[in-house]
Every structure is written in structure tokens, then in C-alpha cells.
N, C-alpha and C positions, 0 to 999 in steps of 0.2 A: 504494500500500500504506500503510494507516494503522496505525501502531503505537499501542497503548493500554497504559498502565501498569496492571499488576495488583498493584502494591505492592512496596515495598522494592527498587526499581530494576529489576524484571522487566517486560518488555514482550512483548505478543503481537500478532499481526496481526488486526485487527478483522474483516477480510474472510474469515478462515479459521475464525471461531468458528461452531459449530453450535448449542451449547447452553451455558447457564450455570446450574448446578444446585447445590443444597445437598448437603453430603456425608452427611446423616443417614440416608437410606433404605438398605435392604438392597440393592436393585438398583444403586445408585450405589457402594456399598462393594464389591460384586462386580465392577463395571466397573473400579474403581480397582485391585483385586487382579489382575484379568486383564490390565490394561494394564501393571502392574508385572512380571508374569510374561513378557510379550511384549517388555519393554524399551521400552514406549511411554509410560511415566509420567514426567512432568516435575514435580518437587517444587520449586515456587517459593515455599514458605512461609517459608523461611529460619529454620527451627526453631520457628516458631509453630504454633498449632493450625490445622488445615485448616478454613477457613470457607466456601470456595466451590470448585467443581470446574468447569473449563472443558473442554468437549469440542470438539475441533478436527476439521476435515474431513480432516486427514491421518491420522486414527485415533489421534492423540496425546491424552492426558488430562493436563491441567495443573492442579496444586493451587495455590490461592492462600490466603494468610493474611488477606486482606481479605474482609469479609462481602459478600453479594449486594447489600445496600442501597447500598454504596459503589461496587461495580463496575458495576452496571446503568447508572447515568447516564453512565459513561465510554464505554459502548457505544451510547449514544443511546436507552436504554430508560427509560421513566418508572417510577420506583421504586414508585409506587402499584399497578402491576400485579402486584407481588410479593406483595401481601397475599392470603392464601388466602381463597377464597370460602366463605361459611358455608352 
């Protein structure tokens, strides 16, 4: 089990990560709201603005204050793939 820092002392299991997404779109906001209602939302922003949303295979939704550009390399993803295609 590899633990990865998502900022400010919080760690998640890299093997349990399903998706790493930006919090801006309406579907992701709905996902966060539904997770909060079900008690499956973990706020690891430590009072900062939510910059990334981690969706785990356990149905938990984890909020991080670090942007996707900083988190992606920690999970072994090339940050250049985060650029939107034109």
C-alpha cells in the first residue's frame, strides 16, 4: 500500500484512487454534494479552497487544497496530460 501526500499532512492510498478531477464542473459539484449527504466526503483542504477532488474506489470523495498540477506527479501521472485538448 503506497500512501501519497495530498497536502498539509493528509495522505491517501494511491492504489485506491479512481479519478483525480477539478472541482469546477457541475457534475463534480453534484458528486461532492451527494457524497456529503451520504457521509462519504472527506475534506482534507484544511480551510483552503478546494483545488482538486479525488474519487476513491471505496465511494469516498476526498477534497484537496493542492491543484491537479501538483498532485498528478505524486500519483505517477505526467502533468502535461492535464492540458485540455483544443
